[in-house]
PAZAPA-4460 file (N, C-alpha, C; in steps of 0.05 Angstrom, whole numbers, plus 32768, in hexadecimal, padded with zeros to 4 digits):
% residues 291
    n_x    n_y    n_z   ca_x   ca_y   ca_z    c_x    c_y    c_z   seq   type   mol
   7A7C   7FB7   8295   7A9D   7FCC   829B   7A82   7FCE   82BA     1      M     A
   7A97   7FD8   82C9   7A8D   7FE4   82E3   7A86   8002   82DE     2      D     A
   7A70   800F   82EC   7A6B   8025   82EC   7A6B   803A   8304     3      V     A
   7A6E   804B   830F   7A6D   805D   8325   7A58   8077   831F     4      V     A
   7A51   8084   8335   7A41   80A0   832E   7A56   80AE   8339     5      V     A
   7A57   80C5   831C   7A6B   80D6   832B   7A57   80F3   8336     6      D     A
   7A64   80F6   834D   7A52   810D   8360   7A56   812E   834B     7      P     A
   7A6B   8136   8345   7A69   8140   8335   7A53   814F   8314     8      E     A
   7A50   8130   8305   7A3B   8135   82F8   7A22   8131   8303     9      W     A
   7A21   8127   8324   7A04   8133   832B   7A00   814A   8332    10      K     A
   7A19   8158   833D   7A16   8172   8344   7A10   8184   832D    11      S     A
   7A11   817A   831C   7A15   818E   8300   79F7   818C   82F8    12      L     A
   79ED   8173   82F6   79D7   816E   82E0   79BD   815E   82F5    13      H     A
   79C3   815E   8311   79A8   8162   8327   79A5   8147   832A    14      G     A
   79B5   8128   8318   79AA   8112   831E   79C1   8104   8318    15      E     A
   79C6   80F3   831E   79DE   80DB   8322   79DE   80CB   8307    16      A     A
   79F5   80CC   82F3   79F8   80BB   82DC   7A0B   80A5   82E3    17      Q     A
   7A0C   808C   82D6   7A23   8086   82D5   7A3B   808B   82C5    18      P     A
   7A53   8088   82D4   7A69   808D   82C0   7A7F   8074   82C1    19      M     A
   7A85   8070   82AD   7A99   8057   82A1   7AB1   805A   82BB    20      K     A
   7AB9   8049   82C6   7AD3   8040   82D0   7AE8   8037   82BB    21      R     A
   7AF7   805A   82C5   7B0E   8061   82AA   7B23   804F   82A6    22      R     A
   7B2E   804C   8296   7B41   803F   828F   7B5C   804C   8293    23      D     A
   7B67   8049   82AD   7B86   8056   82B4   7B99   8059   82A6    24      F     A
   7BB0   8064   82A8   7BC5   8068   828F   7BDD   805F   82A1    25      M     A
   7BD7   805A   82C0   7BF6   804E   82CE   7BD3   803E   82DF    26      V     A
   7BDA   8020   82E5   7BD3   800E   82F3   7BE3   800F   830B    27      T     A
   7C04   800B   8304   7C0E   8002   8315   7C29   8015   8316    28      S     A
   7C33   8015   8333   7C54   8028   8335   7C6B   8018   8321    29      L     A
   7C77   8026   8318   7C91   801E   8303   7CA9   8019   8317    30      G     A
   7CBD   8010   8313   7CCD   8005   831A   7CE3   8017   830F    31      V     A
   7CF8   802C   8323   7D14   8036   8313   7D0C   8051   831E    32      G     A
   7D19   8064   830C   7D14   807F   830F   7D0A   808E   82EE    33      F     A
   7CFC   80A5   82EF   7CEC   80AE   82D8   7D07   80B3   82C6    34      A     A
   7CFE   80AD   82A6   7D11   80B7   828B   7D1D   80CF   8290    35      L     A
   7D0D   80E6   8296   7D0E   80FE   8295   7D29   8106   82B1    36      A     A
   7D2D   80F8   82C1   7D3E   80F5   82D1   7D59   80E6   82D7    37      V     A
   7D57   80D9   82BF   7D7A   80C9   82BD   7D8A   80DA   82B4    38      S     A
   7DA6   80D7   82BB   7DB1   80B8   82BD   7DAE   80C7   82E0    39      P     A
   7DA7   80B4   82F5   7DA1   80AC   8312   7DC0   80B4   8319    40      V     A
   7DB9   80BF   8333   7DDA   80C9   833C   7DE4   80B2   8347    41      S     A
   7DFD   80B0   8353   7E0F   809B   835A   7E03   80A3   8382    42      A     A
   7DFC   80B3   838D   7DFE   80BF   83A6   7DDA   80BF   83B2    43      Q     A
   7DCD   80B0   8398   7DB0   80A9   83A7   7DB4   8098   83BB    44      T     A
   7D9F   80A1   83D3   7D9C   8093   83ED   7D84   8081   83E0    45      I     A
   7D8D   8065   83ED   7D78   804F   83EA   7D72   804A   8412    46      E     A
   7D58   804E   8415   7D50   8045   8425   7D3D   8029   842E    47      T     A
   7D4D   8014   843E   7D44   7FFB   8440   7D29   7FFC   844D    48      S     A
   7D1A   7FE1   8441   7CFC   7FE2   844B   7CF7   7FCA   845F    49      S     A
   7D13   7FCA   846F   7D11   7FAF   8486   7D04   7FBB   849D    50      E     A
   7CEB   7FAE   84A3   7CE9   7FBD   84BF   7CC9   7FCC   84C0    51      G     A
   7CC6   7FCE   849D   7CB3   7FDD   8490   7C9B   7FCE   8484    52      L     A
   7C85   7FD1   847B   7C6F   7FC8   846C   7C71   7FDD   8452    53      T     A
   7C76   7FDD   8445   7C7F   7FE8   8430   7C79   7FDA   840B    54      A     A
   7C70   7FE8   8408   7C6A   7FE6   83E7   7C52   7FFA   83E1    55      G     A
   7C46   7FE5   83BB   7C32   7FF1   83A9   7C23   7FEC   83BD    56      E     A
   7C05   7FFB   83BC   7BED   8001   83BE   7BDE   8002   83B0    57      V     A
   7BC5   7FFB   83B2   7BAA   800B   8397   7B98   8012   83B0    58      K     A
   7B99   8033   83A8   7B8A   8040   83B3   7B69   8043   83A4    59      V     A
   7B5A   803E   83B1   7B3B   8044   839C   7B34   8062   83A5    60      P     A
   7B32   806E   8386   7B29   8083   8381   7B0E   8087   8372    61      V     A
   7AFD   8099   8373   7AE0   809F   8365   7AE0   808A   8346    62      K     A
   7AF6   8085   833F   7AEC   807C   831D   7AFC   8068   8319    63      D     A
   7B02   805D   832E   7B11   8040   8332   7B25   8040   833E    64      G     A
   7B44   8037   8340   7B5A   803A   8354   7B72   8045   8349    65      E     A
   7B87   804B   835B   7BA0   805D   834D   7BB5   804A   8358    66      I     A
   7BCD   8044   8358   7BE5   8038   8361   7BF1   8049   8378    67      P     A
   7BF9   804A   8389   7C08   805A   83A0   7C1F   8044   83AE    68      A     A
   7C35   8057   83BA   7C47   8047   83C7   7C46   8050   83DF    69      Y     A
   7C3F   803A   83FB   7C37   803F   8417   7C55   8030   8424    70      R     A
   7C5D   8042   8434   7C65   8033   844A   7C60   803F   8464    71      A     A
   7C6A   8028   8478   7C61   8032   8497   7C6F   8018   84A1    72      M     A
   7C78   801C   84C2   7C7A   800C   84C6   7C77   7FEC   84CB    73      P     A
   7C7F   7FD7   84C4   7C7C   7FC2   84CC   7C6A   7FB1   84E6    74      A     A
   7C6C   7FBF   8502   7C62   7FBE   850A   7C50   7FD7   8523    75      T     A
   7C3E   7FD4   8529   7C35   7FEB   8538   7C15   7FF6   8529    76      G     A
   7C0B   8009   852A   7BF6   8011   8527   7BF3   8037   8528    77      A     A
   7BE5   8040   8525   7BDE   805B   852A   7BF0   806E   8525    78      S     A
   7BFD   8071   850A   7C0E   8079   84FF   7C06   8093   84F5    79      F     A
   7C15   80A9   84F7   7C13   80BC   84F0   7C13   80C3   84D3    80      P     A
   7C04   80C5   84C3   7C06   80D1   84A3   7C11   80E1   8494    81      T     A
   7C21   80DD   847D   7C29   80F2   8472   7C20   80EC   8453    82      I     A
   7C1A   80FA   8449   7C14   80FE   842B   7C31   8107   8419    83      L     A
   7C36   80EF   840A   7C52   80F6   83FB   7C4A   8101   83DF    84      V     A
   7C4F   810F   83D6   7C40   811F   83B8   7C58   8121   83AA    85      V     A
   7C59   8111   8393   7C6C   810A   8376   7C80   8121   836F    86      Q     A
   7C95   8128   8363   7C9A   8139   8359   7C92   8135   833C    87      E     A
   7C95   8149   8325   7C8D   8145   8314   7C8F   812E   8302    88      I     A
   7CA7   811B   8309   7CA6   8105   8306   7C93   80ED   830D    89      F     A
   7C88   80F2   831C   7C74   80D7   831E   7C83   80D1   833C    90      G     A
   7C74   80B4   833D   7C7F   80A6   8359   7C95   8099   8346    91      V     A
   7CAE   8093   8357   7CC3   808D   8346   7CCF   8082   8362    92      H     A
   7CE7   8075   8360   7CF3   806A   836D   7CFB   807D   8382    93      E     A
   7CFF   8090   837C   7D10   80AC   839B   7CEF   80AF   83A2    94      W     A
   7CDC   80AD   839D   7CBE   80B6   83AB   7CBF   80A7   83BC    95      I     A
   7CBB   8087   83B6   7CBD   8073   83C9   7CC7   8073   83E6    96      K     A
   7CEB   807E   83D5   7D00   807A   83EC   7CF8   808B   8403    97      D     A
   7CEF   809E   83FD   7CE0   80BF   840F   7CCB   80AD   8425    98      V     A
   7CBF   80A0   840F   7CA5   8094   842B   7CB6   8087   843E    99      C     A
   7CC9   8072   8433   7CD3   8063   843F   7CDF   806E   8459   100      R     A
   7CF1   807B   845A   7D01   8096   8465   7CF4   809E   8479   101      R     A
   7CD7   80A0   846F   7CBD   80B0   8485   7CB8   80A0   8494   102      L     A
   7CB4   8083   8487   7CAC   8065   8499   7CB8   8060   84AA   103      A     A
   7CCF   805E   84AE   7CE0   805C   84C1   7CE4   806D   84D7   104      H     A
   7CDA   807E   84D1   7CD6   8091   84E6   7CC2   808D   84F7   105      L     A
   7CB1   8081   84F6   7C93   8081   84FD   7C79   807D   84F9   106      G     A
   7C7B   808E   84D2   7C69   8096   84C7   7C5F   8085   84AF   107      Y     A
   7C3B   8088   84AC   7C33   807E   8495   7C35   808F   847B   108      C     A
   7C4A   8081   846D   7C4B   8099   8458   7C45   808B   843F   109      A     A
   7C2B   80A0   842B   7C1D   8090   8418   7C24   80A5   83F6   110      I     A
   7C2A   80A1   83E6   7C33   80AE   83D2   7C1F   80A6   83B5   111      A     A
   7C10   80AD   83B6   7BF8   80A4   839E   7BFE   80A9   8384   112      P     A
   7BFF   809E   8371   7C10   80A8   834E   7BEF   80B5   8345   113      E     A
   7BFF   80D4   8347   7BEB   80E1   833A   7BD7   80EE   8326   114      L     A
   7BEE   80DC   8313   7BED   80E3   82F0   7BDE   80CC   82F0   115      Y     A
   7BD7   80B7   82F9   7BC5   809F   82F2   7BB8   80A2   82D8   116      A     A
   7BA5   80AD   82D7   7B96   80B4   82C2   7B9A   80BD   82AC   117      R     A
   7BB1   80D1   82B6   7BB9   80E0   8298   7BD1   80CC   8287   118      Q     A
   7BE8   80C4   8294   7BFD   80C0   8286   7C11   80B5   829D   119      G     A
   7C27   809C   8290   7C39   8092   82A4   7C54   80A8   8299   120      D     A
   7C5C   80B8   82AB   7C73   80C6   82A7   7C94   80B9   82AA   121      P     A
   7C8C   80A2   82B3   7CA5   8093   82B2   7CB7   8091   8297   122      S     A
   7C98   8090   8282   7CA6   808A   826D   7CAC   80A1   8257   123      K     A
   7CB1   80B4   8258   7CAC   80CE   824E   7CCD   80DC   825D   124      I     A
   7CE1   80E1   8248   7CFE   80F2   8252   7D02   8108   824F   125      G     A
   7CEF   8114   824B   7CF2   8133   8248   7CDC   813D   8255   126      D     A
   7CE4   8157   8268   7CCF   8169   8279   7CBB   8175   8266   127      V     A
   7CC5   8184   8250   7CB2   8196   8242   7C9B   817D   8243   128      N     A
   7CA2   8165   8230   7C8C   8154   822C   7C7D   8140   823F   129      T     A
   7C8D   8146   8257   7C7A   8139   826E   7C67   8146   827B   130      L     A
   7C6C   816B   8279   7C5B   8178   827D   7C46   817F   826B   131      V     A
   7C4B   817C   824C   7C36   8182   823B   7C24   816C   8234   132      K     A
   7C25   815A   8239   7C1B   813C   8235   7C14   8135   8251   133      D     A
   7C12   8135   8261   7C0A   812D   827B   7C03   8146   8293   134      I     A
   7C1A   814B   82A1   7C10   8162   82BB   7BFE   8176   82B6   135      V     A
   7C00   8187   829B   7BEC   8194   8290   7BCF   818B   8295   136      S     A
   7BCE   8171   8292   7BB3   816B   8289   7BAA   815A   82B0   137      K     A
   7BBB   815F   82B8   7BB8   8152   82D9   7BA8   816B   82E9   138      V     A
   7B95   8165   82E9   7B7F   8184   82F8   7B85   817F   8319   139      P     A
   7B86   819D   8324   7B87   8199   8341   7B73   818C   8353   140      D     A
   7B55   8189   8342   7B3D   8185   8356   7B41   8164   8353   141      A     A
   7B58   815D   8345   7B55   8136   8338   7B69   8132   8353   142      Q     A
   7B7E   813C   8357   7B94   8136   8361   7B86   813D   8386   143      V     A
   7B7A   8156   8389   7B6B   8157   83A9   7B61   813F   83AB   144      M     A
   7B4D   8135   839A   7B3D   8127   83A0   7B51   8100   83A3   145      S     A
   7B65   8108   8394   7B72   80EB   8395   7B7B   80E7   83AE   146      D     A
   7B88   8107   83BF   7B9D   8105   83D7   7B8C   80F8   83EE   147      L     A
   7B6D   8101   83EB   7B56   80FC   83F9   7B53   80DE   83FB   148      D     A
   7B5A   80D7   83E7   7B53   80B7   83E7   7B61   80A8   83EF   149      A     A
   7B85   80B3   83E5   7B95   80AD   83F6   7B9A   80AB   8416   150      A     A
   7B8D   80BF   841A   7B85   80C1   8441   7B71   80A7   8445   151      V     A
   7B60   80A4   8439   7B41   8099   8440   7B5B   807D   8444   152      D     A
   7B65   806F   8424   7B70   8057   842C   7B81   8057   8445   153      Y     A
   7B94   806C   8448   7BA0   805F   845C   7B93   8060   847A   154      A     A
   7B79   8070   847A   7B66   8064   8491   7B61   804E   8494   155      K     A
   7B56   803E   847E   7B47   8029   847F   7B5A   800F   8487   156      S     A
   7B75   8017   8481   7B86   7FFB   848B   7B84   7FF9   84AD   157      T     A
   7B7D   8013   84B1   7B7A   8008   84D9   7B9B   8007   84DB   158      G     A
   7BA4   8019   84D4   7BC7   801B   84D9   7BD8   8036   84D5   159      K     A
   7BC8   8047   84CD   7BC7   8063   84C6   7BBB   8078   84D3   160      A     A
   7BBE   8086   84EA   7BB1   80A0   84F9   7BB3   80B8   84E1   161      D     A
   7B9B   80BB   84D7   7B98   80D8   84CA   7B8B   80E6   84D5   162      T     A
   7B86   80E8   84EB   7B83   8102   84F6   7B96   810F   84FB   163      S     A
   7BB5   8106   8500   7BD1   810C   84FA   7BE3   810B   84DF   164      K     A
   7BD2   811D   84D3   7BD0   8124   84AA   7BE9   8134   84A3   165      L     A
   7BF9   812D   849D   7C06   8142   8488   7C0C   813D   8472   166      G     A
   7C24   8152   845F   7C22   814E   8445   7C45   8159   843C   167      I     A
   7C4E   8146   8437   7C67   815E   8424   7C6B   8150   8406   168      T     A
   7C72   8161   83F8   7C79   8160   83DC   7C8F   816A   83D3   169      G     A
   7C96   8164   83BA   7CAD   8172   83AD   7CA6   8179   8385   170      F     A
   7CB4   8197   8387   7CAE   819D   8368   7C98   81A0   8369   171      C     A
   7C91   819B   834F   7C68   8195   834A   7C5E   818F   8365   172      W     A
   7C61   8178   8373   7C53   8174   8389   7C55   8186   83A0   173      G     A
   7C70   8197   839C   7C67   81AF   83AA   7C56   81C2   83AC   174      G     A
   7C46   81C1   8393   7C36   81D8   8397   7C1F   81CC   83A3   175      R     A
   7C26   81B8   839C   7C0A   81A5   83A4   7C05   81A5   83BF   176      I     A
   7C18   81A0   83CD   7C1A   81A4   83EA   7C04   81C0   83EB   177      V     A
   7C12   81D7   83E4   7BFD   81F1   83EC   7BE9   81EB   83EB   178      W     A
   7BDF   81E1   83CD   7BC4   81E1   83C3   7BAD   81C8   83DD   179      M     A
   7BBC   81B9   83DA   7BAE   819E   83EF   7BA6   81AD   8407   180      Y     A
   7BB9   81C1   8415   7BB6   81CF   8435   7BA4   81E3   842C   181      A     A
   7B9C   81F2   8414   7B81   81FC   8415   7B6A   81E6   840E   182      A     A
   7B6F   81D4   840C   7B5A   81B6   8402   7B48   81B2   8419   183      H     A
   7B66   81A5   8428   7B5E   819A   8440   7B60   81A2   845A   184      N     A
   7B49   81AC   846A   7B4C   81B8   8483   7B57   81AB   8499   185      P     A
   7B50   8186   8490   7B5C   8172   84A8   7B7B   8175   84A5   186      R     A
   7B8A   817C   84A2   7BA0   817A   8499   7BAD   8186   84B0   187      L     A
   7BBB   8182   84BE   7BCD   818D   84D4   7BE3   8198   84C7   188      K     A
   7BF7   8193   84B4   7C14   819D   84AF   7C19   819C   8492   189      A     A
   7C23   81A9   8482   7C2D   81A9   8467   7C4C   81AF   846A   190      A     A
   7C5E   81A4   845A   7C79   81AA   8451   7C7C   81A6   842F   191      V     A
   7C7F   81B9   841D   7C82   81C5   8408   7C9E   81C4   83FF   192      A     A
   7CAD   81B9   83ED   7CC5   81B6   83EE   7CBD   81C5   83C8   193      W     A
   7CD4   81D9   83CB   7CD8   81DD   83AC   7CC0   81E8   839E   194      Y     A
   7CA2   81EB   83AE   7C88   81E7   8392   7C8A   8204   8390   195      G     A
   7C7E   8210   8370   7C7F   8221   836E   7C62   8230   8378   196      P     A
   7C5E   824A   8382   7C4D   825C   8391   7C39   8270   8384   197      V     A
   7C49   8272   8373   7C31   8289   835F   7C30   8283   8344   198      T     A
   7C31   8261   833D   7C20   825E   8325   7C20   824A   8320   199      R     A
   7C04   823B   8311   7BFF   8220   8309   7C0F   8212   82F9   200      S     A
   7C04   81F9   82F3   7C0F   81F1   82DB   7BFB   81EF   82C7   201      Y     A
   7BE1   81F7   82CC   7BCC   81F5   82B9   7BC3   8213   82AF   202      H     A
   7BBE   8218   829A   7BB5   8230   8290   7B9A   823A   82A7   203      P     A
   7B9C   8252   82AC   7B83   8260   82B4   7B86   8250   82D8   204      D     A
   7B91   823A   82DD   7B94   8236   82F4   7B98   8241   830E   205      G     A
   7B9A   8239   8324   7B9A   8246   833D   7BB6   823F   8342   206      E     A
   7BC9   825B   835F   7BDA   824F   8364   7BD9   8254   8385   207      S     A
   7BEF   8248   8391   7BED   8248   83AC   7BE7   8262   83BB   208      P     A
   7BEF   8276   83AA   7BE9   8292   83AD   7BD3   8297   83AE   209      I     A
   7BC0   828A   839C   7BA3   8291   8398   7B8B   828C   83B5   210      D     A
   7BA4   8278   83BE   7B84   825D   83CE   7B8E   826C   83F1   211      V     A
   7BA2   8277   83F9   7BAD   8280   840B   7B98   8283   841F   212      V     A
   7B83   8292   841C   7B73   8290   842A   7B5F   8277   8433   213      A     A
   7B64   8267   8428   7B55   8247   8433   7B68   8238   843A   214      N     A
   7B86   8240   8442   7B96   822D   844B   7B94   8230   8467   215      I     A
   7B89   821A   8479   7B89   8214   8493   7BAA   8208   84AB   216      E     A
   7BB6   81FC   8493   7BCE   81EE   84A1   7BE1   81F9   84A3   217      A     A
   7BFA   81F6   84B2   7C0D   8209   84B1   7C22   81FA   849F   218      P     A
   7C2E   820A   848A   7C3A   8206   8474   7C58   820B   8476   219      V     A
   7C6D   81FB   8475   7C8D   81FD   8471   7C98   81FD   8459   220      L     A
   7C98   820D   8447   7CA2   820D   842D   7CC5   8215   842C   221      G     A
   7CCD   81FE   8426   7CE7   8201   8423   7CF7   8201   8403   222      L     A
   7D0C   8214   8400   7D10   821D   83DD   7D28   8223   83D9   223      Y     A
   7D36   8222   83C4   7D55   8223   83BB   7D4E   8240   83B6   224      G     A
   7D6A   8252   83BF   7D6E   826A   83BC   7D74   826D   839B   225      G     A
   7D7C   8252   838B   7D85   8255   836D   7D72   8245   8364   226      A     A
   7D5C   8245   8369   7D49   8237   8358   7D42   824C   833D   227      D     A
   7D43   8252   832B   7D30   8267   830D   7D1F   8262   830B   228      P     A
   7D13   8249   8314   7CF2   8243   830F   7CE1   8250   8325   229      G     A
   7CED   825F   8343   7CDC   825B   834E   7CE7   827A   835D   230      I     A
   7CF2   828B   8355   7CF3   82A3   8361   7CF1   82AA   8383   231      P     A
   7D05   82B3   8392   7CFF   82B5   83AC   7CEE   82D1   83B5   232      I     A
   7CEE   82DE   839B   7CCF   82F9   83A0   7CBB   82E4   839F   233      E     A
   7CB4   82D5   838F   7C98   82C7   8396   7C96   82B4   83B0   234      T     A
   7CA8   82AA   83B1   7CA2   829C   83DB   7C9C   82B2   83E5   235      T     A
   7CB1   82C8   83E2   7CB0   82E3   83F8   7C95   82EB   83F2   236      Q     A
   7C85   82EC   83E5   7C69   82FA   83DA   7C5A   82E0   83ED   237      K     A
   7C58   82C9   83EB   7C53   82B1   83F8   7C47   82B9   8414   238      M     A
   7C63   82B8   8416   7C65   82B6   843C   7C56   82D6   843F   239      E     A
   7C58   82E7   8430   7C55   82F9   843E   7C29   82FA   843B   240      A     A
   7C21   82F5   8428   7C06   82E8   841E   7C01   82D2   8438   241      A     A
   7C08   82C7   8441   7C04   82B5   8456   7C04   82C6   846F   242      M     A
   7C1A   82CC   8478   7C16   82E2   8490   7BFE   82F2   848C   243      K     A
   7BFB   8308   847D   7BE4   8319   847D   7BCB   830C   8482   244      K     A
   7BC8   82E7   8472   7BB3   82E9   8477   7BAE   82D1   8494   245      A     A
   7BC3   82DD   84A1   7BC0   82CB   84BD   7BC8   82AC   84C0   246      G     A
   7BDB   82A4   84B1   7BE0   8284   84A7   7BF4   8282   84B7   247      K     A
   7BFD   826C   84C0   7C1C   8259   84C3   7C26   825D   84A9   248      T     A
   7C37   8263   84A4   7C50   825A   8496   7C67   8261   8497   249      A     A
   7C82   8256   848A   7C9E   8254   8493   7CAB   8251   8479   250      E     A
   7CBD   8261   846D   7CC5   825C   844F   7CE1   8263   8452   251      I     A
   7CE9   824A   844F   7D0E   824C   8453   7D1C   824B   8438   252      V     A
   7D2C   825A   843A   7D39   825B   841A   7D57   8258   8418   253      T     A
   7D61   8242   840B   7D82   823C   8417   7D8A   8245   83F5   254      Y     A
   7D9C   825D   8408   7DB1   8267   83EF   7DC0   825A   83DE   255      P     A
   7DBD   825E   83C6   7DCB   824F   83B3   7DC9   8234   83AC   256      D     A
   7DAD   8231   83B7   7DA7   8213   83AF   7D95   8214   839C   257      T     A
   7DA0   81FC   838C   7D8A   81FF   8371   7D6C   81ED   8377   258      P     A
   7D5C   81E7   836B   7D3E   81DD   8369   7D45   81BA   836C   259      H     A
   7D3A   81A8   837C   7D38   8194   8376   7D50   818E   838C   260      G     A
   7D54   8197   83A5   7D6D   8197   83B5   7D66   8183   83C8   261      F     A
   7D4B   8179   83CB   7D4F   815E   83D8   7D54   8144   83D0   262      L     A
   7D5A   813F   83B3   7D4F   8132   83A1   7D6C   8123   8397   263      A     A
   7D77   810E   83B5   7D90   8104   83AD   7D95   80F4   8397   264      D     A
   7D8A   80F0   8389   7D85   80DE   836C   7D8D   80EC   8355   265      Y     A
   7D89   8110   8358   7D92   8123   8349   7DAA   8134   8349   266      R     A
   7DB9   8137   8339   7DD2   814A   8336   7DC0   8162   8345   267      P     A
   7DAF   8168   834D   7DA7   8185   835F   7DAC   817B   837C   268      S     A
   7DB4   8169   8388   7DAA   8161   83A5   7DBE   8176   83B1   269      Y     A
   7DBA   8184   83C2   7DCB   8186   83D5   7DCA   817D   83F7   270      R     A
   7DDE   8173   83F8   7DE2   816B   841A   7DD4   8178   8429   271      K     A
   7DDE   818E   8432   7DDD   81A1   8442   7DBE   81AB   8442   272      G     A
   7DC0   81B9   8436   7D94   81BD   8436   7D83   81A9   8431   273      P     A
   7D8A   818A   8423   7D79   8180   8429   7D7F   816E   844A   274      A     A
   7D94   816F   8454   7D90   8163   846A   7D89   8173   847E   275      E     A
   7D88   8195   847E   7D7E   81A9   8488   7D5A   81A8   8485   276      D     A
   7D52   81A6   8469   7D39   81A7   8472   7D32   8191   8474   277      G     A
   7D37   817C   8470   7D26   815B   8480   7D25   8167   849D   278      W     A
   7D35   816E   84AB   7D36   8172   84C7   7D19   8181   84CC   279      K     A
   7D1A   8192   84B9   7D01   81AC   84C0   7CE9   81A8   84BC   280      R     A
   7CEA   8197   84A0   7CD5   8184   849C   7CC5   8178   84BC   281      M     A
   7CD4   8162   84C2   7CCF   814D   84D3   7CC6   816E   84EE   282      L     A
   7CD3   8179   84F2   7CD3   818B   850B   7CB6   8199   8507   283      A     A
   7CB7   819E   84EE   7C94   81AE   84E7   7C7E   819E   84F0   284      W     A
   7C81   8186   84E3   7C70   816F   84EA   7C67   8169   8503   285      F     A
   7C81   8163   8518   7C7D   8161   8534   7C6B   8179   8541   286      R     A
   7C78   818E   8540   7C73   81A4   8546   7C51   81AF   853E   287      K     A
   7C4A   81A0   8527   7C24   81A4   8522   7C15   818C   8525   288      Y     A
   7C21   8182   8536   7C17   8166   853E   7C16   814A   8527   289      G     A
   7C23   814A   8519   7C23   812D   8508   7C3C   8125   850F   290      V     A
   7C45   8112   8520   7C4E   8105   8535   7C43   80F8   8546   291      A     A
***
């Protein structure tokens, strides 16, 4: 079995030791939607891959490789790069479609499967079980490292311009957007869709409001005013904390709008807020150099 050197072990123990290349729970992306979000709505938008290079790729990480969905224009190069961070349900058809939508606009969009080591969310039909069995076991440090690896992969293709790097994510991924903005100082702009800002998915874990001091990239937050899981007072608190720290942030709250309002495959989809939020996201990326 292949071995790699674990730098974390070295930092703790003073010398490198071999680490077995682990067996990943997810080695390839599934087809369709996660069981937890069925039935799929008839209003689901399907974006063509015509004119694109789109499909699954393998991203090298320190202990093996993880699957990811990558989409970009079929011709040209030096495409601005956007990390697309999955909902709590993993990388399924809607996340792939979001990547294709961005690719048609001239971006290289890549969505790594960030639960690959812990389990396959497509097989779990209950959100509480999904959180308990998979999500709560995915450490933030691992996610940050895997997103860095996705950026490195995109750069290695010779097609992506990772000096123009943005990130967007949804739900679970919306929180990750804030956390990654505090992790990677090279990030140009970030757009978080309805991600919690004052809580973590891990006991004693950090929340976005805990890492405000480290956030360098401008962050746009898009939230629903009727989202019971993310009270308006928490996003107001986050916006105030960013302002106090001298950071660039804008929180947009859509009245009477539920969680998951961009997700057109779900009953939570709201056409007006979704279209307005999408326009705001693209304008944010253009304004801060991801274009």
